[in-house]
HTML snippet that shows the backbone in 3Dmol.js (N, CA, C, O; Angstrom):
<script src="https://3Dmol.org/build/3Dmol-min.js"></script>
<div id="view" style="width:600px;height:400px;position:relative"></div>
<script>
const pdb = `
ATOM      1  N   ARG A   1     126.881 108.469 115.172  1.00  0.00           N
ATOM      2  CA  ARG A   1     127.520 109.442 114.557  1.00  0.00           C
ATOM      3  C   ARG A   1     127.394 108.785 112.904  1.00  0.00           C
ATOM      4  O   ARG A   1     126.512 109.089 112.101  1.00  0.00           O
ATOM      5  N   LEU A   2     128.374 107.946 112.697  1.00  0.00           N
ATOM      6  CA  LEU A   2     128.361 107.402 111.661  1.00  0.00           C
ATOM      7  C   LEU A   2     127.149 106.826 110.782  1.00  0.00           C
ATOM      8  O   LEU A   2     127.005 106.784 109.560  1.00  0.00           O
ATOM      9  N   ARG A   3     126.445 106.459 111.686  1.00  0.00           N
ATOM     10  CA  ARG A   3     125.034 105.709 110.993  1.00  0.00           C
ATOM     11  C   ARG A   3     124.358 106.816 110.361  1.00  0.00           C
ATOM     12  O   ARG A   3     123.846 106.709 109.247  1.00  0.00           O
ATOM     13  N   GLU A   4     124.342 107.875 111.045  1.00  0.00           N
ATOM     14  CA  GLU A   4     123.660 109.352 110.718  1.00  0.00           C
ATOM     15  C   GLU A   4     124.061 109.744 109.339  1.00  0.00           C
ATOM     16  O   GLU A   4     123.355 109.863 108.339  1.00  0.00           O
ATOM     17  N   ILE A   5     125.356 109.921 109.494  1.00  0.00           N
ATOM     18  CA  ILE A   5     126.035 110.486 107.901  1.00  0.00           C
ATOM     19  C   ILE A   5     125.581 109.405 106.928  1.00  0.00           C
ATOM     20  O   ILE A   5     125.207 109.876 105.854  1.00  0.00           O
ATOM     21  N   ARG A   6     125.524 108.240 107.013  1.00  0.00           N
ATOM     22  CA  ARG A   6     125.636 107.015 105.927  1.00  0.00           C
ATOM     23  C   ARG A   6     123.867 107.109 105.727  1.00  0.00           C
ATOM     24  O   ARG A   6     123.421 106.774 104.630  1.00  0.00           O
ATOM     25  N   GLN A   7     123.066 107.490 106.627  1.00  0.00           N
ATOM     26  CA  GLN A   7     121.617 107.695 106.261  1.00  0.00           C
ATOM     27  C   GLN A   7     121.629 108.747 105.379  1.00  0.00           C
ATOM     28  O   GLN A   7     121.278 108.620 104.205  1.00  0.00           O
ATOM     29  N   ASP A   8     122.116 110.069 106.000  1.00  0.00           N
ATOM     30  CA  ASP A   8     121.649 111.240 105.267  1.00  0.00           C
ATOM     31  C   ASP A   8     122.322 111.025 103.710  1.00  0.00           C
ATOM     32  O   ASP A   8     121.730 111.377 102.689  1.00  0.00           O
ATOM     33  N   SER A   9     123.589 110.421 103.719  1.00  0.00           N
ATOM     34  CA  SER A   9     124.064 110.412 102.412  1.00  0.00           C
ATOM     35  C   SER A   9     123.214 109.499 101.340  1.00  0.00           C
ATOM     36  O   SER A   9     123.202 109.733 100.132  1.00  0.00           O
ATOM     37  N   GLU A  10     122.458 108.347 102.016  1.00  0.00           N
ATOM     38  CA  GLU A  10     121.552 107.459 101.009  1.00  0.00           C
ATOM     39  C   GLU A  10     120.322 108.173 101.141  1.00  0.00           C
ATOM     40  O   GLU A  10     119.562 107.772 100.259  1.00  0.00           O
ATOM     41  N   ILE A  11     119.775 109.068 101.862  1.00  0.00           N
ATOM     42  CA  ILE A  11     118.843 109.786 101.654  1.00  0.00           C
ATOM     43  C   ILE A  11     118.968 110.868 100.492  1.00  0.00           C
ATOM     44  O   ILE A  11     118.037 111.065  99.711  1.00  0.00           O
ATOM     45  N   ARG A  12     120.082 111.504 100.430  1.00  0.00           N
ATOM     46  CA  ARG A  12     120.380 112.580  99.614  1.00  0.00           C
ATOM     47  C   ARG A  12     120.393 111.706  98.023  1.00  0.00           C
ATOM     48  O   ARG A  12     119.728 112.196  97.110  1.00  0.00           O
ATOM     49  N   TYR A  13     121.068 110.603  97.814  1.00  0.00           N
ATOM     50  CA  TYR A  13     121.140 109.740  96.994  1.00  0.00           C
ATOM     51  C   TYR A  13     120.135 109.245  96.286  1.00  0.00           C
ATOM     52  O   TYR A  13     120.100 109.248  95.056  1.00  0.00           O
ATOM     53  N   ILE A  14     119.125 108.722  97.149  1.00  0.00           N
ATOM     54  CA  ILE A  14     117.966 108.305  96.633  1.00  0.00           C
ATOM     55  C   ILE A  14     117.018 109.388  95.809  1.00  0.00           C
ATOM     56  O   ILE A  14     116.547 109.291  94.676  1.00  0.00           O
ATOM     57  N   LYS A  15     116.907 110.432  96.763  1.00  0.00           N
ATOM     58  CA  LYS A  15     116.034 111.476  96.212  1.00  0.00           C
ATOM     59  C   LYS A  15     116.838 112.010  94.921  1.00  0.00           C
ATOM     60  O   LYS A  15     116.081 112.272  93.986  1.00  0.00           O
ATOM     61  N   HIS A  16     118.337 112.249  94.639  1.00  0.00           N
ATOM     62  CA  HIS A  16     118.660 112.618  93.662  1.00  0.00           C
ATOM     63  C   HIS A  16     118.539 111.542  92.320  1.00  0.00           C
ATOM     64  O   HIS A  16     118.606 112.075  91.212  1.00  0.00           O
ATOM     65  N   VAL A  17     118.379 110.180  92.375  1.00  0.00           N
ATOM     66  CA  VAL A  17     118.142 109.420  91.650  1.00  0.00           C
ATOM     67  C   VAL A  17     116.723 109.501  91.313  1.00  0.00           C
ATOM     68  O   VAL A  17     116.433 109.547  90.117  1.00  0.00           O
ATOM     69  N   LEU A  18     115.768 109.527  92.218  1.00  0.00           N
ATOM     70  CA  LEU A  18     114.532 109.559  91.957  1.00  0.00           C
ATOM     71  C   LEU A  18     114.000 110.600  91.055  1.00  0.00           C
ATOM     72  O   LEU A  18     113.124 110.477  90.199  1.00  0.00           O
ATOM     73  N   ASN A  19     114.797 111.829  91.451  1.00  0.00           N
ATOM     74  CA  ASN A  19     114.643 113.228  90.598  1.00  0.00           C
ATOM     75  C   ASN A  19     114.842 113.026  89.102  1.00  0.00           C
ATOM     76  O   ASN A  19     113.950 113.309  88.302  1.00  0.00           O
ATOM     77  N   ARG A  20     116.471 112.346  88.596  1.00  0.00           N
ATOM     78  CA  ARG A  20     116.360 111.948  87.548  1.00  0.00           C
ATOM     79  C   ARG A  20     116.248 110.909  86.716  1.00  0.00           C
ATOM     80  O   ARG A  20     116.952 110.628  85.746  1.00  0.00           O
ATOM     81  N   CYS A  21     115.070 110.210  87.277  1.00  0.00           N
ATOM     82  CA  CYS A  21     114.305 109.234  86.804  1.00  0.00           C
ATOM     83  C   CYS A  21     112.807 109.563  86.892  1.00  0.00           C
ATOM     84  O   CYS A  21     111.870 108.801  86.652  1.00  0.00           O
ATOM     85  N   ASP A  22     112.757 111.045  87.343  1.00  0.00           N
ATOM     86  CA  ASP A  22     111.122 111.427  87.035  1.00  0.00           C
ATOM     87  C   ASP A  22     110.216 110.536  88.162  1.00  0.00           C
ATOM     88  O   ASP A  22     109.075 110.174  87.876  1.00  0.00           O
ATOM     89  N   ASN A  23     110.750 110.265  89.286  1.00  0.00           N
ATOM     90  CA  ASN A  23     110.316 109.513  90.202  1.00  0.00           C
ATOM     91  C   ASN A  23     109.521 108.037  89.630  1.00  0.00           C
ATOM     92  O   ASN A  23     108.436 107.640  90.057  1.00  0.00           O
ATOM     93  N   ASN A  24     110.345 107.360  88.574  1.00  0.00           N
ATOM     94  CA  ASN A  24     109.833 106.219  88.374  1.00  0.00           C
ATOM     95  C   ASN A  24     110.599 105.196  88.863  1.00  0.00           C
ATOM     96  O   ASN A  24     111.768 104.936  88.579  1.00  0.00           O
ATOM     97  N   ILE A  25     109.627 104.458  89.855  1.00  0.00           N
ATOM     98  CA  ILE A  25     110.450 103.649  90.731  1.00  0.00           C
ATOM     99  C   ILE A  25     111.114 102.514  90.068  1.00  0.00           C
ATOM    100  O   ILE A  25     112.202 102.075  90.439  1.00  0.00           O
ATOM    101  N   SER A  26     110.459 102.066  89.113  1.00  0.00           N
ATOM    102  CA  SER A  26     111.226 100.635  88.586  1.00  0.00           C
ATOM    103  C   SER A  26     112.620 101.293  87.853  1.00  0.00           C
ATOM    104  O   SER A  26     113.629 100.590  87.801  1.00  0.00           O
ATOM    105  N   GLU A  27     112.627 102.379  87.411  1.00  0.00           N
ATOM    106  CA  GLU A  27     114.078 102.867  86.581  1.00  0.00           C
ATOM    107  C   GLU A  27     115.057 103.069  87.677  1.00  0.00           C
ATOM    108  O   GLU A  27     116.211 102.647  87.743  1.00  0.00           O
ATOM    109  N   ALA A  28     114.240 103.954  88.719  1.00  0.00           N
ATOM    110  CA  ALA A  28     115.210 104.342  90.039  1.00  0.00           C
ATOM    111  C   ALA A  28     116.020 103.184  90.648  1.00  0.00           C
ATOM    112  O   ALA A  28     117.223 103.267  90.894  1.00  0.00           O
ATOM    113  N   ALA A  29     115.217 102.036  90.882  1.00  0.00           N
ATOM    114  CA  ALA A  29     115.617 100.945  91.383  1.00  0.00           C
ATOM    115  C   ALA A  29     116.626  99.969  90.478  1.00  0.00           C
ATOM    116  O   ALA A  29     117.392  99.183  91.036  1.00  0.00           O
ATOM    117  N   ARG A  30     116.552 100.095  89.047  1.00  0.00           N
ATOM    118  CA  ARG A  30     117.573  99.826  88.084  1.00  0.00           C
ATOM    119  C   ARG A  30     119.102 100.598  88.459  1.00  0.00           C
ATOM    120  O   ARG A  30     120.227 100.160  88.697  1.00  0.00           O
ATOM    121  N   VAL A  31     118.652 101.627  88.396  1.00  0.00           N
ATOM    122  CA  VAL A  31     119.741 102.792  88.776  1.00  0.00           C
ATOM    123  C   VAL A  31     120.605 102.394  90.193  1.00  0.00           C
ATOM    124  O   VAL A  31     121.828 102.318  90.315  1.00  0.00           O
ATOM    125  N   LEU A  32     120.017 102.267  90.767  1.00  0.00           N
ATOM    126  CA  LEU A  32     120.385 101.886  92.454  1.00  0.00           C
ATOM    127  C   LEU A  32     120.841 100.651  92.484  1.00  0.00           C
ATOM    128  O   LEU A  32     121.585 100.370  93.423  1.00  0.00           O
ATOM    129  N   ASP A  33     120.515  99.582  91.463  1.00  0.00           N
ATOM    130  CA  ASP A  33     120.944  98.397  91.637  1.00  0.00           C
ATOM    131  C   ASP A  33     120.086  97.545  92.800  1.00  0.00           C
ATOM    132  O   ASP A  33     120.389  96.463  93.303  1.00  0.00           O
ATOM    133  N   ILE A  34     119.230  98.161  92.992  1.00  0.00           N
ATOM    134  CA  ILE A  34     118.099  97.452  93.858  1.00  0.00           C
ATOM    135  C   ILE A  34     117.066  96.974  93.573  1.00  0.00           C
ATOM    136  O   ILE A  34     116.683  97.322  92.456  1.00  0.00           O
ATOM    137  N   SER A  35     116.187  96.072  94.281  1.00  0.00           N
ATOM    138  CA  SER A  35     114.603  95.695  93.860  1.00  0.00           C
ATOM    139  C   SER A  35     113.705  96.784  94.192  1.00  0.00           C
ATOM    140  O   SER A  35     113.888  97.565  95.125  1.00  0.00           O
ATOM    141  N   ARG A  36     112.755  96.802  93.412  1.00  0.00           N
ATOM    142  CA  ARG A  36     111.466  98.003  93.611  1.00  0.00           C
ATOM    143  C   ARG A  36     111.126  97.873  95.177  1.00  0.00           C
ATOM    144  O   ARG A  36     110.887  98.879  95.846  1.00  0.00           O
ATOM    145  N   ARG A  37     111.117  96.611  95.713  1.00  0.00           N
ATOM    146  CA  ARG A  37     110.542  96.512  97.230  1.00  0.00           C
ATOM    147  C   ARG A  37     111.694  96.944  97.874  1.00  0.00           C
ATOM    148  O   ARG A  37     111.445  97.657  98.846  1.00  0.00           O
ATOM    149  N   GLN A  38     112.887  96.747  97.652  1.00  0.00           N
ATOM    150  CA  GLN A  38     113.817  97.496  98.777  1.00  0.00           C
ATOM    151  C   GLN A  38     113.875  99.038  98.397  1.00  0.00           C
ATOM    152  O   GLN A  38     114.286  99.866  99.210  1.00  0.00           O
ATOM    153  N   LEU A  39     113.480  99.356  97.227  1.00  0.00           N
ATOM    154  CA  LEU A  39     113.286 100.701  97.270  1.00  0.00           C
ATOM    155  C   LEU A  39     112.371 101.502  97.866  1.00  0.00           C
ATOM    156  O   LEU A  39     112.506 102.692  98.151  1.00  0.00           O
ATOM    157  N   TYR A  40     111.025 100.494  98.119  1.00  0.00           N
ATOM    158  CA  TYR A  40     109.964 101.121  98.355  1.00  0.00           C
ATOM    159  C   TYR A  40     110.039 101.234 100.144  1.00  0.00           C
ATOM    160  O   TYR A  40     109.495 102.077 100.857  1.00  0.00           O
ATOM    161  N   ASN A  41     110.877 100.116 100.534  1.00  0.00           N
ATOM    162  CA  ASN A  41     111.482  99.717 102.029  1.00  0.00           C
ATOM    163  C   ASN A  41     112.283 101.084 102.493  1.00  0.00           C
ATOM    164  O   ASN A  41     112.282 101.612 103.605  1.00  0.00           O
ATOM    165  N   LYS A  42     112.721 101.344 101.722  1.00  0.00           N
ATOM    166  CA  LYS A  42     113.890 102.464 102.000  1.00  0.00           C
ATOM    167  C   LYS A  42     112.765 103.962 101.854  1.00  0.00           C
ATOM    168  O   LYS A  42     112.832 104.844 102.710  1.00  0.00           O
ATOM    169  N   LEU A  43     111.982 104.041 100.911  1.00  0.00           N
ATOM    170  CA  LEU A  43     111.120 105.201 100.962  1.00  0.00           C
ATOM    171  C   LEU A  43     110.235 105.463 102.162  1.00  0.00           C
ATOM    172  O   LEU A  43     109.831 106.569 102.520  1.00  0.00           O
ATOM    173  N   TYR A  44     109.995 104.325 102.718  1.00  0.00           N
ATOM    174  CA  TYR A  44     109.300 104.062 103.973  1.00  0.00           C
ATOM    175  C   TYR A  44     109.887 104.227 105.212  1.00  0.00           C
ATOM    176  O   TYR A  44     109.285 104.779 106.133  1.00  0.00           O
ATOM    177  N   GLU A  45     111.321 103.678 105.347  1.00  0.00           N
ATOM    178  CA  GLU A  45     112.088 103.759 106.316  1.00  0.00           C
ATOM    179  C   GLU A  45     112.322 105.285 106.551  1.00  0.00           C
ATOM    180  O   GLU A  45     112.055 105.933 107.563  1.00  0.00           O
ATOM    181  N   TYR A  46     112.922 105.737 105.296  1.00  0.00           N
ATOM    182  CA  TYR A  46     113.048 107.272 105.348  1.00  0.00           C
ATOM    183  C   TYR A  46     112.100 108.373 105.341  1.00  0.00           C
ATOM    184  O   TYR A  46     112.514 109.533 105.349  1.00  0.00           O
ATOM    185  N   ASN A  47     111.039 108.140 105.330  1.00  0.00           N
ATOM    186  CA  ASN A  47     109.857 108.730 104.989  1.00  0.00           C
ATOM    187  C   ASN A  47     109.968 109.843 104.162  1.00  0.00           C
ATOM    188  O   ASN A  47     109.848 111.020 104.501  1.00  0.00           O
ATOM    189  N   ILE A  48     110.317 109.192 102.544  1.00  0.00           N
ATOM    190  CA  ILE A  48     110.194 109.891 101.504  1.00  0.00           C
ATOM    191  C   ILE A  48     109.435 110.096 100.682  1.00  0.00           C
ATOM    192  O   ILE A  48     109.355 109.126  99.928  1.00  0.00           O
ATOM    193  N   SER A  49     108.735 110.975 100.390  1.00  0.00           N
ATOM    194  CA  SER A  49     107.442 110.903  99.498  1.00  0.00           C
ATOM    195  C   SER A  49     107.928 111.335  97.943  1.00  0.00           C
ATOM    196  O   SER A  49     108.876 112.023  97.567  1.00  0.00           O
ATOM    197  N   LEU A  50     106.894 110.649  97.225  1.00  0.00           N
ATOM    198  CA  LEU A  50     106.976 110.857  95.739  1.00  0.00           C
ATOM    199  C   LEU A  50     106.231 112.205  95.351  1.00  0.00           C
ATOM    200  O   LEU A  50     106.180 112.565  94.175  1.00  0.00           O
TER     201      LEU A  50
END
`;
const viewer = $3Dmol.createViewer("view");
viewer.addModel(pdb, "pdb");
viewer.setStyle({}, {cartoon: {color: "spectrum"}});
viewer.zoomTo();
viewer.render();
</script>
């Protein structure tokens, strides 16, 4: 249950940041303080499309 809540929160935050950054992966990764590769991995893991 806690894992689902954390994942849901992470998905919503990633989508929010991508929206604020006009889907610019490099900018969103900087805001999220993760690498572009890590962000692409999260997009794949959570099935988030741009």
